[in-house]
C-alpha positions in Angstrom: 20.2 20.4 11.8 18.8 23.1 9.5 20.8 21.8 6.5 19.2 18.2 7.0 16.1 19.7 7.6 16.0 22.2 4.6 17.2 19.4 2.5 14.3 16.7 3.6 11.9 19.5 2.8 13.5 20.0 -0.3 13.3 16.5 -1.3 9.6 16.4 -0.2 8.3 19.0 -2.3 10.2 18.2 -5.4 9.1 14.5 -4.6 5.8 15.6 -4.4 6.0 17.9 -7.1 7.0 15.7 -9.8 4.3 13.3 -8.3 1.8 15.2 -9.1 2.9 15.7 -12.7 2.9 12.5 -12.7 -0.1 11.7 -11.5 -2.1 13.9 -14.3 -0.4 12.3 -16.9 -1.0 8.5 -15.5 -3.3 6.3 -16.6 -5.9 4.6 -14.3 -3.3 2.1 -13.3 -0.5 4.4 -12.6 -3.0 7.0 -10.8 -3.9 4.0 -8.9 -0.3 2.7 -7.8 0.2 6.6 -7.2 -2.9 7.2 -5.0 -2.0 3.8 -2.9 1.4 5.0 -2.4 0.5 8.8 -1.2 -1.9 6.8 1.6 0.6 4.9 2.3 3.7 7.2 2.7 0.6 9.4 4.9 0.5 6.2 6.9 3.9 5.9 7.9 3.9 9.6 9.1 0.4 9.3 11.1 -1.7 11.7 8.4 -4.0 9.3 6.7 -4.7 6.8 9.4 -7.4 4.1 10.0 -10.5 4.8 8.4 -8.5 6.5 5.7 -6.5 3.5 4.6 -8.9 1.0 5.0 -11.0 2.9 2.9 -8.7 3.5 0.4 -8.3 -0.7 0.1 -11.6 -1.7 0.0 -12.9 0.5 -1.8 -13.4 -0.3 -5.9 -11.0 0.8 -8.3 -11.6 -1.1 -11.1 -10.7 -4.6 -12.2 -6.8 -4.0 -13.2 -6.5 -0.3 -11.0 -7.6 -2.2 -8.1 -5.0 -4.9 -8.4 -2.7 -2.6 -8.7 -3.5 -1.2 -5.2 -3.3 -4.7 -3.6 0.5 -4.5 -5.3 1.6 -2.0 -4.3 0.4 -2.7 -0.9 2.2 -6.0 -1.0 5.5 -4.6 -1.9 4.9 -1.8 1.0 4.2 -5.1 3.4 7.3 -6.5 2.6 9.6 -3.5 3.5 7.4 -2.2 6.1 5.8 -5.5 8.0 4.7 -3.8 11.1 3.1 -1.1 8.9 1.3 -4.0 6.9 0.0 -5.9 10.3 -1.2 -2.7 11.9 -3.2 -2.0 8.7 -4.5 -5.2 8.1 -5.5 -5.8 11.4 -7.6 -2.2 11.2 -9.5 -3.9 8.0 -13.0 -3.6 8.3 -14.7 -7.3 9.5 -17.4 -7.1 6.6 -14.5 -7.1 4.2 -11.5 -7.9 5.9 -11.6 -11.9 4.0 -12.4 -10.2 0.4 -9.4 -7.9 1.2 -7.4 -10.3 2.6 -7.7 -13.0 -0.7 -6.9 -10.1 -3.0 -3.6 -9.5 -1.0 -2.7 -13.0 -1.0 -3.4 -13.0 -4.6 -1.5 -9.8 -5.5 1.4 -11.4 -4.4 1.2 -14.6 -5.8 0.8 -13.1 -8.8 2.7 -10.1 -8.8 5.5 -12.9 -8.3 6.3 -11.4 -4.4 5.2 -14.7 -2.9 8.5 -15.7 -1.8 9.5 -12.5 -0.7 6.0 -12.0 1.4 6.9 -15.9 2.8 10.7 -14.8 3.8 9.1 -11.5 5.7 6.0 -12.9 7.5 7.0 -16.9 7.8 3.9 -18.1 6.1 2.6 -17.9 2.7 0.0 -15.8 1.0 -2.6 -18.2 0.3 -2.5 -18.5 4.4 -3.4 -14.8 5.1 -6.6 -15.4 6.3 -5.2 -17.8 8.7 -3.3 -15.1 10.4 -5.9 -12.5 11.0 
């Protein structure tokens, strides 16, 4: 059990160190992707909840970096559908429609529409009707 813990700790520290180095050398699109991945990992482990993740998704990152945020979020949703539903369900009402449109566009534009439809049993264009 101790060996598993230390292995997990080592790979976590090594992964975070690599991410920090990658983040500092990335362009704005890469930084948006890495920032989104960090927050989604934080959501999964309980560090970044509710306002943390919804603020990140609703924040303006720029046109291309903002689209990258949504692409990473869609990919996360396909792999973690229950977490995706929880995050989308917790988005602020005043910005929910706009965010759902951006998510649907990212799923379609990035070529993940088929995987999205298979995972959620509805097409990205129907996202607003489901949430």
